[in-house]
N, CA, C and O atoms as CSV, one atom per row, in Angstrom:
chain,resi,resn,atom,element,x,y,z
A,1,MET,N,N,212.079,289.408,-64.334
A,1,MET,CA,C,212.305,291.364,-64.458
A,1,MET,C,C,213.165,292.092,-63.527
A,1,MET,O,O,212.849,292.257,-62.349
A,2,VAL,N,N,214.322,292.559,-64.079
A,2,VAL,CA,C,214.905,292.958,-63.200
A,2,VAL,C,C,214.645,294.313,-62.575
A,2,VAL,O,O,214.426,294.948,-63.607
A,3,THR,N,N,214.500,295.329,-61.439
A,3,THR,CA,C,214.402,297.086,-61.858
A,3,THR,C,C,216.578,297.348,-61.688
A,3,THR,O,O,217.582,296.662,-61.498
A,4,SER,N,N,216.377,298.086,-61.809
A,4,SER,CA,C,218.339,299.045,-62.141
A,4,SER,C,C,217.684,300.293,-61.733
A,4,SER,O,O,216.546,300.625,-62.065
A,5,LYS,N,N,218.683,301.120,-60.810
A,5,LYS,CA,C,218.634,302.289,-60.966
A,5,LYS,C,C,220.407,302.820,-60.591
A,5,LYS,O,O,221.188,302.301,-59.793
A,6,THR,N,N,220.625,304.032,-61.512
A,6,THR,CA,C,221.950,304.388,-61.322
A,6,THR,C,C,222.310,305.911,-60.945
A,6,THR,O,O,222.407,306.861,-61.722
A,7,PRO,N,N,222.440,305.899,-59.893
A,7,PRO,CA,C,222.673,307.680,-59.601
A,7,PRO,C,C,222.378,308.526,-60.608
A,7,PRO,O,O,223.014,308.424,-61.657
A,8,GLY,N,N,221.549,309.330,-60.494
A,8,GLY,CA,C,221.126,310.642,-62.194
A,8,GLY,C,C,220.454,309.131,-63.170
A,8,GLY,O,O,221.209,308.368,-63.773
A,9,THR,N,N,220.054,309.088,-63.159
A,9,THR,CA,C,219.366,308.680,-64.415
A,9,THR,C,C,218.241,307.747,-63.978
A,9,THR,O,O,217.887,307.487,-62.828
A,10,LYS,N,N,217.676,307.228,-65.316
A,10,LYS,CA,C,216.061,306.576,-65.815
A,10,LYS,C,C,216.217,305.278,-64.503
A,10,LYS,O,O,217.235,304.693,-64.132
A,11,THR,N,N,214.379,305.095,-63.886
A,11,THR,CA,C,214.922,303.175,-63.304
A,11,THR,C,C,214.587,302.567,-64.593
A,11,THR,O,O,213.674,302.840,-65.372
A,12,LYS,N,N,215.714,301.495,-64.671
A,12,LYS,CA,C,215.655,300.746,-66.177
A,12,LYS,C,C,214.284,299.079,-65.574
A,12,LYS,O,O,214.023,298.441,-64.554
A,13,THR,N,N,214.104,299.103,-66.186
A,13,THR,CA,C,213.129,297.414,-66.176
A,13,THR,C,C,214.286,296.074,-67.443
A,13,THR,O,O,214.309,295.802,-68.644
A,14,MET,N,N,215.216,295.532,-65.886
A,14,MET,CA,C,216.380,294.399,-67.259
A,14,MET,C,C,215.110,293.493,-67.527
A,14,MET,O,O,214.410,293.426,-66.517
A,15,GLN,N,N,214.723,292.936,-68.365
A,15,GLN,CA,C,214.177,291.376,-68.506
A,15,GLN,C,C,215.149,290.083,-68.380
A,15,GLN,O,O,216.327,290.381,-68.180
A,16,ILE,N,N,214.976,289.265,-68.428
A,16,ILE,CA,C,215.536,287.722,-67.999
A,16,ILE,C,C,214.733,287.120,-68.640
A,16,ILE,O,O,213.588,286.739,-68.396
A,17,TYR,N,N,215.975,286.970,-70.271
A,17,TYR,CA,C,214.940,286.497,-71.160
A,17,TYR,C,C,215.605,283.890,-71.533
A,17,TYR,O,O,216.674,283.310,-71.346
A,18,LEU,N,N,214.832,283.605,-71.820
A,18,LEU,CA,C,216.589,282.391,-71.908
A,18,LEU,C,C,215.572,281.737,-73.471
A,18,LEU,O,O,214.375,281.787,-73.755
A,19,PHE,N,N,216.674,281.218,-74.106
A,19,PHE,CA,C,216.054,280.668,-75.700
A,19,PHE,C,C,216.972,279.574,-75.195
A,19,PHE,O,O,218.135,279.329,-74.875
A,20,LYS,N,N,215.415,278.918,-75.348
A,20,LYS,CA,C,215.445,277.355,-76.260
A,20,LYS,C,C,215.961,276.987,-76.898
A,20,LYS,O,O,215.781,277.500,-78.002
A,21,ASN,N,N,217.087,275.767,-76.847
A,21,ASN,CA,C,217.171,274.864,-78.825
A,21,ASN,C,C,216.917,276.314,-80.099
A,21,ASN,O,O,216.027,276.346,-80.949
A,22,ILE,N,N,217.872,277.264,-79.891
A,22,ILE,CA,C,218.356,277.760,-80.468
A,22,ILE,C,C,220.144,277.376,-81.090
A,22,ILE,O,O,221.049,276.884,-80.416
A,23,GLN,N,N,220.198,277.793,-82.528
A,23,GLN,CA,C,221.107,277.593,-82.715
A,23,GLN,C,C,222.067,278.089,-82.802
A,23,GLN,O,O,222.124,278.694,-83.872
A,24,VAL,N,N,223.370,278.231,-81.937
A,24,VAL,CA,C,224.045,279.633,-81.310
A,24,VAL,C,C,225.527,279.192,-83.057
A,24,VAL,O,O,225.588,278.153,-83.713
A,25,VAL,N,N,226.136,280.089,-83.160
A,25,VAL,CA,C,227.206,280.327,-84.247
A,25,VAL,C,C,227.913,280.756,-83.549
A,25,VAL,O,O,227.570,281.890,-83.214
A,26,ASN,N,N,229.420,280.192,-82.802
A,26,ASN,CA,C,230.584,280.883,-82.316
A,26,ASN,C,C,231.468,279.812,-82.262
A,26,ASN,O,O,231.333,278.705,-81.740
A,27,GLU,N,N,232.775,280.507,-83.135
A,27,GLU,CA,C,233.988,279.666,-82.741
A,27,GLU,C,C,233.985,278.649,-83.940
A,27,GLU,O,O,234.717,277.670,-84.087
A,28,GLY,N,N,233.282,278.978,-84.522
A,28,GLY,CA,C,233.548,278.781,-86.082
A,28,GLY,C,C,233.063,277.107,-86.127
A,28,GLY,O,O,233.474,276.134,-86.759
A,29,LYS,N,N,232.032,277.307,-85.170
A,29,LYS,CA,C,230.579,275.759,-85.105
A,29,LYS,C,C,229.063,276.098,-84.540
A,29,LYS,O,O,228.763,276.719,-83.521
A,30,THR,N,N,228.269,275.536,-85.454
A,30,THR,CA,C,226.545,275.867,-84.813
A,30,THR,C,C,225.927,274.772,-84.062
A,30,THR,O,O,225.365,273.836,-84.631
A,31,GLU,N,N,226.043,274.899,-82.538
A,31,GLU,CA,C,225.797,273.953,-82.352
A,31,GLU,C,C,223.872,274.537,-81.492
A,31,GLU,O,O,223.438,275.686,-81.576
A,32,THR,N,N,222.983,273.133,-80.639
A,32,THR,CA,C,221.832,273.375,-80.895
A,32,THR,C,C,221.829,273.466,-79.162
A,32,THR,O,O,221.722,272.378,-78.598
A,33,LYS,N,N,221.962,274.926,-78.119
A,33,LYS,CA,C,221.869,275.702,-77.155
A,33,LYS,C,C,220.774,276.133,-76.586
A,33,LYS,O,O,219.821,276.483,-77.281
A,34,ASP,N,N,220.739,276.173,-75.356
A,34,ASP,CA,C,219.672,276.850,-74.930
A,34,ASP,C,C,221.037,278.001,-74.376
A,34,ASP,O,O,222.222,277.781,-74.126
A,35,VAL,N,N,219.929,279.682,-74.329
A,35,VAL,CA,C,220.924,280.557,-73.530
A,35,VAL,C,C,220.541,281.597,-72.987
A,35,VAL,O,O,220.006,282.552,-73.551
A,36,LEU,N,N,220.885,281.438,-71.424
A,36,LEU,CA,C,220.328,282.975,-70.713
A,36,LEU,C,C,220.511,284.409,-70.919
A,36,LEU,O,O,221.166,284.818,-71.878
A,37,ILE,N,N,220.274,284.752,-70.550
A,37,ILE,CA,C,220.570,286.473,-71.391
A,37,ILE,C,C,219.829,287.321,-70.042
A,37,ILE,O,O,218.653,287.670,-69.942
A,38,ASN,N,N,220.783,287.480,-69.216
A,38,ASN,CA,C,220.112,288.576,-67.762
A,38,ASN,C,C,220.780,289.985,-67.627
A,38,ASN,O,O,221.968,290.035,-67.947
A,39,ASN,N,N,220.226,291.048,-67.229
A,39,ASN,CA,C,220.662,291.976,-67.357
A,39,ASN,C,C,220.922,292.819,-69.228
A,39,ASN,O,O,221.256,293.943,-69.602
A,40,GLY,N,N,220.519,291.429,-69.992
A,40,GLY,CA,C,221.102,292.375,-70.914
A,40,GLY,C,C,222.216,292.003,-72.493
A,40,GLY,O,O,222.361,292.321,-73.673
A,41,ARG,N,N,223.025,290.708,-70.911
A,41,ARG,CA,C,224.536,290.116,-71.328
A,41,ARG,C,C,223.962,288.943,-71.415
A,41,ARG,O,O,222.756,289.001,-71.173
A,42,ILE,N,N,224.481,287.586,-71.742
A,42,ILE,CA,C,224.762,286.829,-72.497
A,42,ILE,C,C,225.016,286.051,-71.145
A,42,ILE,O,O,226.189,286.313,-70.880
A,43,GLU,N,N,224.428,285.083,-69.982
A,43,GLU,CA,C,224.923,284.737,-68.872
A,43,GLU,C,C,225.225,283.249,-68.743
A,43,GLU,O,O,226.092,282.777,-68.009
A,44,ARG,N,N,224.519,282.658,-69.434
A,44,ARG,CA,C,224.602,280.974,-69.301
A,44,ARG,C,C,224.793,280.791,-71.306
A,44,ARG,O,O,224.513,281.680,-72.111
A,45,ILE,N,N,225.125,279.930,-71.518
A,45,ILE,CA,C,224.923,279.141,-72.797
A,45,ILE,C,C,225.382,277.356,-72.174
A,45,ILE,O,O,226.347,277.015,-71.490
A,46,ASP,N,N,224.461,276.676,-72.641
A,46,ASP,CA,C,224.625,275.177,-72.552
A,46,ASP,C,C,223.355,274.547,-73.015
A,46,ASP,O,O,222.311,275.036,-73.447
A,47,ASN,N,N,223.873,272.920,-72.731
A,47,ASN,CA,C,223.457,272.246,-73.526
A,47,ASN,C,C,221.901,272.653,-73.196
A,47,ASN,O,O,221.097,273.187,-73.961
A,48,GLN,N,N,221.726,272.272,-71.926
A,48,GLN,CA,C,220.097,272.469,-71.750
A,48,GLN,C,C,220.227,273.641,-69.980
A,48,GLN,O,O,220.861,273.754,-68.931
A,49,ILE,N,N,219.676,273.928,-70.368
A,49,ILE,CA,C,219.160,274.778,-69.212
A,49,ILE,C,C,217.691,274.964,-68.577
A,49,ILE,O,O,216.743,275.543,-69.109
A,50,GLY,N,N,217.726,274.235,-67.106
A,50,GLY,CA,C,216.043,274.897,-66.568
A,50,GLY,C,C,215.419,275.986,-66.776
A,50,GLY,O,O,215.832,277.099,-67.101
A,51,ILE,N,N,214.434,275.612,-66.575
A,51,ILE,CA,C,213.747,276.956,-66.393
A,51,ILE,C,C,213.440,278.353,-65.310
A,51,ILE,O,O,212.973,278.343,-64.171
A,52,ASN,N,N,213.736,279.099,-65.853
A,52,ASN,CA,C,214.304,280.134,-64.439
A,52,ASN,C,C,212.889,280.749,-64.370
A,52,ASN,O,O,212.657,281.467,-65.343
A,53,ALA,N,N,211.644,280.632,-63.263
A,53,ALA,CA,C,210.377,281.663,-63.112
A,53,ALA,C,C,210.145,282.901,-63.789
A,53,ALA,O,O,209.128,283.325,-64.336
A,54,ASN,N,N,211.893,283.668,-63.570
A,54,ASN,CA,C,211.606,285.593,-63.574
A,54,ASN,C,C,212.155,284.940,-65.241
A,54,ASN,O,O,211.234,284.132,-65.359
A,55,ALA,N,N,212.574,284.845,-65.895
A,55,ALA,CA,C,213.132,284.296,-66.938
A,55,ALA,C,C,211.282,284.270,-68.528
A,55,ALA,O,O,210.280,283.556,-68.503
A,56,ILE,N,N,211.606,285.135,-69.344
A,56,ILE,CA,C,210.693,285.263,-70.571
A,56,ILE,C,C,211.574,283.831,-71.384
A,56,ILE,O,O,212.691,283.874,-71.900
A,57,GLU,N,N,210.530,282.484,-71.265
A,57,GLU,CA,C,211.044,281.625,-72.125
A,57,GLU,C,C,210.910,281.868,-73.792
A,57,GLU,O,O,210.058,282.733,-73.996
A,58,ILE,N,N,211.511,281.350,-75.051
A,58,ILE,CA,C,212.132,282.147,-75.908
A,58,ILE,C,C,211.945,281.243,-76.850
A,58,ILE,O,O,213.060,280.773,-76.622
A,59,ASN,N,N,211.349,280.219,-78.145
A,59,ASN,CA,C,211.606,279.280,-78.994
A,59,ASN,C,C,213.215,279.503,-79.498
A,59,ASN,O,O,213.849,280.558,-79.480
A,60,GLY,N,N,213.478,278.724,-79.764
A,60,GLY,CA,C,214.991,279.372,-80.911
A,60,GLY,C,C,214.525,278.431,-82.003
A,60,GLY,O,O,214.831,278.754,-83.151
A,61,GLU,N,N,213.623,276.981,-81.768
A,61,GLU,CA,C,213.488,276.328,-82.885
A,61,GLU,C,C,213.580,277.098,-84.045
A,61,GLU,O,O,212.795,277.984,-84.384
A,62,GLY,N,N,215.243,276.462,-85.036
A,62,GLY,CA,C,214.655,277.332,-86.533
A,62,GLY,C,C,215.036,278.552,-86.750
A,62,GLY,O,O,214.737,279.297,-87.684
A,63,LYS,N,N,215.873,278.775,-85.632
A,63,LYS,CA,C,216.785,280.632,-85.481
A,63,LYS,C,C,217.969,280.295,-85.271
A,63,LYS,O,O,218.329,279.125,-85.401
A,64,HIS,N,N,218.602,281.052,-84.988
A,64,HIS,CA,C,220.449,281.530,-84.977
A,64,HIS,C,C,220.452,282.616,-84.153
A,64,HIS,O,O,219.777,283.645,-84.124
A,65,LEU,N,N,221.631,282.049,-83.277
A,65,LEU,CA,C,222.052,283.508,-82.537
A,65,LEU,C,C,223.382,283.225,-82.940
A,65,LEU,O,O,223.924,282.123,-83.026
A,66,LEU,N,N,223.902,284.499,-83.209
A,66,LEU,CA,C,225.184,285.019,-83.563
A,66,LEU,C,C,225.875,285.747,-81.887
A,66,LEU,O,O,225.603,286.895,-81.537
A,67,PRO,N,N,226.526,285.054,-81.279
A,67,PRO,CA,C,226.830,285.751,-79.996
A,67,PRO,C,C,227.728,286.738,-80.369
A,67,PRO,O,O,228.465,286.292,-81.248
A,68,GLY,N,N,228.143,288.580,-79.908
A,68,GLY,CA,C,229.148,289.103,-80.220
A,68,GLY,C,C,229.480,289.858,-81.767
A,68,GLY,O,O,230.206,290.702,-82.291
A,69,ALA,N,N,228.180,288.708,-82.114
A,69,ALA,CA,C,228.136,289.855,-83.911
A,69,ALA,C,C,228.209,291.389,-84.118
A,69,ALA,O,O,228.100,291.952,-83.028
A,70,ILE,N,N,228.311,291.993,-84.837
A,70,ILE,CA,C,228.581,293.846,-85.477
A,70,ILE,C,C,227.925,294.046,-86.228
A,70,ILE,O,O,227.742,293.184,-87.087
A,71,ASP,N,N,227.294,295.188,-86.282
A,71,ASP,CA,C,227.088,295.174,-88.221
A,71,ASP,C,C,227.793,296.467,-88.173
A,71,ASP,O,O,227.603,297.515,-87.556
A,72,ASP,N,N,228.844,295.971,-89.195
A,72,ASP,CA,C,229.503,296.230,-90.240
A,72,ASP,C,C,228.966,297.529,-91.282
A,72,ASP,O,O,229.569,298.483,-91.773
A,73,GLN,N,N,228.098,297.249,-91.327
A,73,GLN,CA,C,227.310,298.370,-92.165
A,73,GLN,C,C,227.158,300.000,-91.272
A,73,GLN,O,O,226.616,300.948,-91.839
A,74,VAL,N,N,227.522,300.080,-90.336
A,74,VAL,CA,C,226.682,301.234,-89.230
A,74,VAL,C,C,227.578,302.629,-90.639
A,74,VAL,O,O,228.657,302.580,-91.228
A,75,HIS,N,N,226.724,303.414,-90.651
A,75,HIS,CA,C,227.662,305.002,-91.217
A,75,HIS,C,C,227.681,306.076,-90.139
A,75,HIS,O,O,226.807,306.514,-89.391
A,76,PHE,N,N,229.088,306.380,-90.325
A,76,PHE,CA,C,229.312,307.309,-89.517
A,76,PHE,C,C,228.747,309.286,-89.810
A,76,PHE,O,O,228.989,310.276,-89.119
A,77,ARG,N,N,228.195,309.183,-90.722
A,77,ARG,CA,C,227.900,310.455,-91.419
A,77,ARG,C,C,229.751,311.371,-91.135
A,77,ARG,O,O,230.277,312.349,-90.605
A,78,GLU,N,N,229.989,310.380,-91.793
A,78,GLU,CA,C,231.398,311.227,-91.931
A,78,GLU,C,C,232.117,310.838,-93.107
A,78,GLU,O,O,232.015,309.642,-93.377
A,79,PRO,N,N,232.846,311.559,-93.910
A,79,PRO,CA,C,232.335,312.699,-94.282
A,79,PRO,C,C,230.767,313.053,-94.762
A,79,PRO,O,O,229.916,312.204,-95.028
A,80,GLY,N,N,230.586,314.506,-94.809
A,80,GLY,CA,C,229.032,314.673,-94.403
A,80,GLY,C,C,228.045,315.550,-93.468
A,80,GLY,O,O,228.181,316.739,-93.180
A,81,LEU,N,N,227.079,314.716,-93.089
A,81,LEU,CA,C,225.764,314.997,-92.495
A,81,LEU,C,C,226.370,314.782,-91.166
A,81,LEU,O,O,225.791,314.086,-90.333
A,82,THR,N,N,227.500,315.340,-90.928
A,82,THR,CA,C,227.907,315.155,-89.259
A,82,THR,C,C,227.424,316.423,-88.467
A,82,THR,O,O,227.967,316.728,-87.405
A,83,HIS,N,N,226.326,317.206,-89.036
A,83,HIS,CA,C,225.659,317.668,-87.926
A,83,HIS,C,C,224.101,316.942,-87.342
A,83,HIS,O,O,223.355,317.252,-86.413
A,84,LYS,N,N,224.042,315.633,-88.585
A,84,LYS,CA,C,222.644,314.723,-87.789
A,84,LYS,C,C,224.379,313.787,-86.690
A,84,LYS,O,O,224.115,313.867,-85.491
A,85,ALA,N,N,225.354,313.296,-86.844
A,85,ALA,CA,C,225.904,312.713,-85.720
A,85,ALA,C,C,227.431,312.665,-86.281
A,85,ALA,O,O,227.529,312.986,-87.466
A,86,ASN,N,N,228.786,312.270,-85.531
A,86,ASN,CA,C,229.422,311.483,-86.231
A,86,ASN,C,C,230.419,310.704,-85.569
A,86,ASN,O,O,230.115,309.988,-84.614
A,87,ILE,N,N,231.386,310.774,-85.928
A,87,ILE,CA,C,232.200,309.309,-84.992
A,87,ILE,C,C,232.380,309.036,-83.700
A,87,ILE,O,O,232.794,307.906,-83.440
A,88,TYR,N,N,232.150,309.879,-82.699
A,88,TYR,CA,C,232.126,310.646,-81.649
A,88,TYR,C,C,230.284,309.976,-80.819
A,88,TYR,O,O,230.142,309.151,-79.917
A,89,THR,N,N,229.778,310.336,-81.180
A,89,THR,CA,C,228.112,310.919,-80.807
A,89,THR,C,C,227.545,308.607,-81.410
A,89,THR,O,O,227.268,307.741,-80.579
A,90,GLU,N,N,227.571,308.472,-82.393
A,90,GLU,CA,C,227.234,307.710,-83.341
A,90,GLU,C,C,228.318,306.184,-82.112
A,90,GLU,O,O,227.913,305.089,-81.720
A,91,SER,N,N,229.692,306.881,-81.898
A,91,SER,CA,C,230.144,305.542,-81.425
A,91,SER,C,C,229.942,305.399,-80.116
A,91,SER,O,O,230.392,304.404,-79.549
A,92,LYS,N,N,228.912,306.805,-79.110
A,92,LYS,CA,C,228.928,306.367,-77.550
A,92,LYS,C,C,227.326,306.106,-78.159
A,92,LYS,O,O,226.897,305.315,-77.319
A,93,ALA,N,N,226.549,306.260,-78.846
A,93,ALA,CA,C,225.383,305.351,-79.162
A,93,ALA,C,C,225.645,303.636,-79.223
A,93,ALA,O,O,225.031,302.980,-78.381
A,94,ALA,N,N,226.239,303.143,-79.868
A,94,ALA,CA,C,226.780,302.173,-79.793
A,94,ALA,C,C,226.779,301.350,-78.823
A,94,ALA,O,O,225.925,300.471,-78.710
A,95,VAL,N,N,228.064,301.593,-77.723
A,95,VAL,CA,C,228.520,301.690,-76.773
A,95,VAL,C,C,227.351,301.743,-75.656
A,95,VAL,O,O,227.508,301.080,-74.631
A,96,ALA,N,N,226.255,302.472,-75.821
A,96,ALA,CA,C,225.070,302.253,-74.848
A,96,ALA,C,C,223.935,301.797,-74.990
A,96,ALA,O,O,222.909,301.838,-74.311
A,97,GLY,N,N,224.451,300.977,-76.752
A,97,GLY,CA,C,223.026,299.402,-77.287
A,97,GLY,C,C,221.820,300.373,-77.991
A,97,GLY,O,O,220.727,299.926,-78.338
A,98,GLU,N,N,222.173,301.567,-78.109
A,98,GLU,CA,C,221.256,302.631,-79.249
A,98,GLU,C,C,221.126,301.932,-80.549
A,98,GLU,O,O,220.534,302.472,-81.484
């Protein structure tokens, strides 16, 4: 677990995750890999990654991981319900990972 504090923001606790034996779908192929996620980003994809004492290990057998996949069914509420949100506010939320 990593704690991060940006000036003027709340303190965030970042987890380190290690997915073991997960089916990674990337660049037109599917391969069984280990994937290390650190600070919310993919840090390493390899055939085998040694156990990191700080990482939460997740058994990925029978599961698929699609790095960089996006939700193309997002609704920006335009035209119409812009009193709830609009392209600007929803884009900011997406960049923030919300």
